[in-house]
C-alpha positions in Angstrom: -19.8 -0.1 -29.4 -16.2 1.1 -29.4 -14.3 4.2 -28.3 -10.8 5.3 -29.0 -8.8 7.2 -26.5 -5.5 9.0 -26.7 -3.3 10.2 -23.9 -0.1 12.2 -23.9 2.3 12.9 -21.1 5.6 14.7 -20.7 8.1 14.4 -17.8 11.3 16.2 -17.2 14.5 14.1 -16.8 16.5 15.0 -13.7 19.9 13.8 -12.5 18.7 12.1 -9.3 20.4 8.7 -8.7 18.3 8.1 -5.5 14.9 8.5 -7.2 13.9 5.5 -9.4 13.2 6.0 -13.1 9.9 4.2 -13.7 8.6 3.1 -17.1 5.5 0.9 -17.6 5.8 -0.2 -14.0 9.5 -1.2 -14.4 12.3 0.4 -12.4 14.9 1.2 -15.1 18.5 1.3 -14.0 19.6 4.9 -14.6 21.3 7.9 -12.9 18.3 9.9 -14.2 14.7 10.0 -13.0 11.5 11.6 -14.1 10.4 14.6 -12.1 6.8 14.3 -10.9 4.5 14.2 -8.0 3.8 10.5 -8.2 6.4 8.0 -9.4 6.3 9.9 -12.7 5.8 6.9 -14.9 5.2 8.7 -18.2 4.0 5.6 -20.0 1.4 4.7 -17.4 0.2 8.3 -17.1 -0.4 8.5 -20.9 -2.3 5.2 -20.8 -4.4 6.3 -17.9 -5.3 9.5 -19.6 -6.2 7.6 -22.8 -8.5 5.3 -20.8 -10.2 8.1 -19.0 -10.6 10.2 -22.1 -12.2 7.3 -24.1 -14.7 6.7 -21.3 -15.6 10.4 -21.0 -14.1 10.6 -17.5 -11.8 13.5 -17.8 -8.0 13.1 -17.1 -5.6 12.0 -14.4 -5.2 15.6 -13.2 -8.9 15.6 -12.1 -8.7 12.2 -10.4 -5.1 12.5 -9.0 -4.3 16.2 -8.6 -0.6 16.9 -8.0 -1.7 19.4 -5.3 -2.9 16.5 -3.1 -0.2 15.2 -0.8 -1.9 11.8 -0.7 -0.7 11.2 -4.2 3.0 12.0 -3.5 5.2 9.2 -4.9 2.1 7.1 -5.7 2.7 4.1 -7.9 1.3 4.9 -11.3 0.0 1.4 -11.7 -2.7 2.4 -9.1 -3.7 5.3 -11.4 -4.1 3.0 -14.3 -6.1 0.5 -12.2 -8.4 3.3 -11.0 -8.9 4.5 -14.6 -9.8 0.9 -15.7 -12.1 0.6 -12.7 -13.9 3.8 -13.5 -14.3 2.8 -17.2 -15.6 -0.6 -16.2 -18.2 1.1 -14.0 -19.5 2.6 -17.2 -19.4 -0.8 -19.0 -16.2 -0.3 -20.9 -13.5 -3.0 -21.3 -10.0 -2.3 -22.6 -9.2 -4.0 -26.0 -5.6 -2.9 -26.7 -2.9 -0.3 -25.9 -0.4 1.3 -28.3 2.3 3.6 -26.9 4.9 5.7 -28.6 7.9 6.9 -26.5 9.7 10.0 -27.7 13.1 10.6 -26.1 16.8 9.8 -26.1 17.2 8.6 -22.6 16.7 5.9 -21.5 16.9 3.9 -24.6 13.8 1.7 -25.0 14.9 -1.0 -27.4 17.0 -3.0 -24.9 14.1 -3.1 -22.4 11.1 -3.0 -24.8 9.9 -6.6 -24.1 10.1 -6.2 -20.3 8.2 -2.9 -20.5 5.5 -4.4 -22.8 5.1 -7.4 -20.5 4.8 -5.2 -17.4 2.2 -3.0 -19.1 0.3 -6.0 -20.3 0.2 -7.3 -16.7 -0.9 -4.0 -15.3 -3.8 -3.6 -17.8 -4.7 -7.4 -17.8 -4.2 -7.9 -21.5 -2.3 -10.5 -23.5 1.1 -9.3 -24.6 0.1 -9.3 -28.3 -2.5 -6.5 -27.4 0.1 -4.2 -26.0 2.6 -2.2 -28.0 5.4 0.1 -27.0 7.4 1.8 -29.8 10.1 4.4 -29.5 11.6 7.2 -31.5 13.8 10.2 -31.0 13.2 13.9 -31.8 16.3 13.9 -34.0 18.1 16.3 -31.6 15.3 19.0 -31.9 14.1 20.9 -28.9 13.9 20.0 -25.2 13.4 16.3 -26.0 16.4 16.3 -28.3 18.5 17.8 -25.6 17.4 15.0 -23.3 15.6 17.4 -20.9 12.6 15.1 -20.8 10.5 12.6 -22.6 7.0 12.4 -24.2 4.7 9.4 -24.5 1.6 9.2 -26.6 -0.9 6.3 -25.9 -3.8 5.2 -27.9 -6.3 2.7 -26.6 -9.5 1.0 -27.7 -12.4 0.4 -25.3 -15.4 -1.9 -26.1 -18.8 -2.0 -24.5 
């Protein structure tokens, strides 16, 4: 038995050189950061939502509400681990992860392999089962003005 999950997450880019910019568990060197209650790792949030959705377990907002101070600055890898744990309790195992990053900053291509390896380590999958792709919005809208980024994640669970 298989289930497909998709997740989507947006985070606003802010000019905050003292807050780390996190992507797929990697601290990316930048003068910008993502605004969020946790560490705002947009890739990991989309992946966690995809896992929870495929397993019929709601979304990260239900499990990690941004109104709860306990989650303030939380590492998003913990969110993914919890999503995987909840899915495993229902008999589901992650098969693969495919992410698409939409934004102009930071550029993904120079750090793609590092991001993929980090994500593979977080979800305990071989590198060949984890993909991170990138595109821009061709200058259109808030994403085109580099006000934020969007990540879409698709995953496959197997029982």
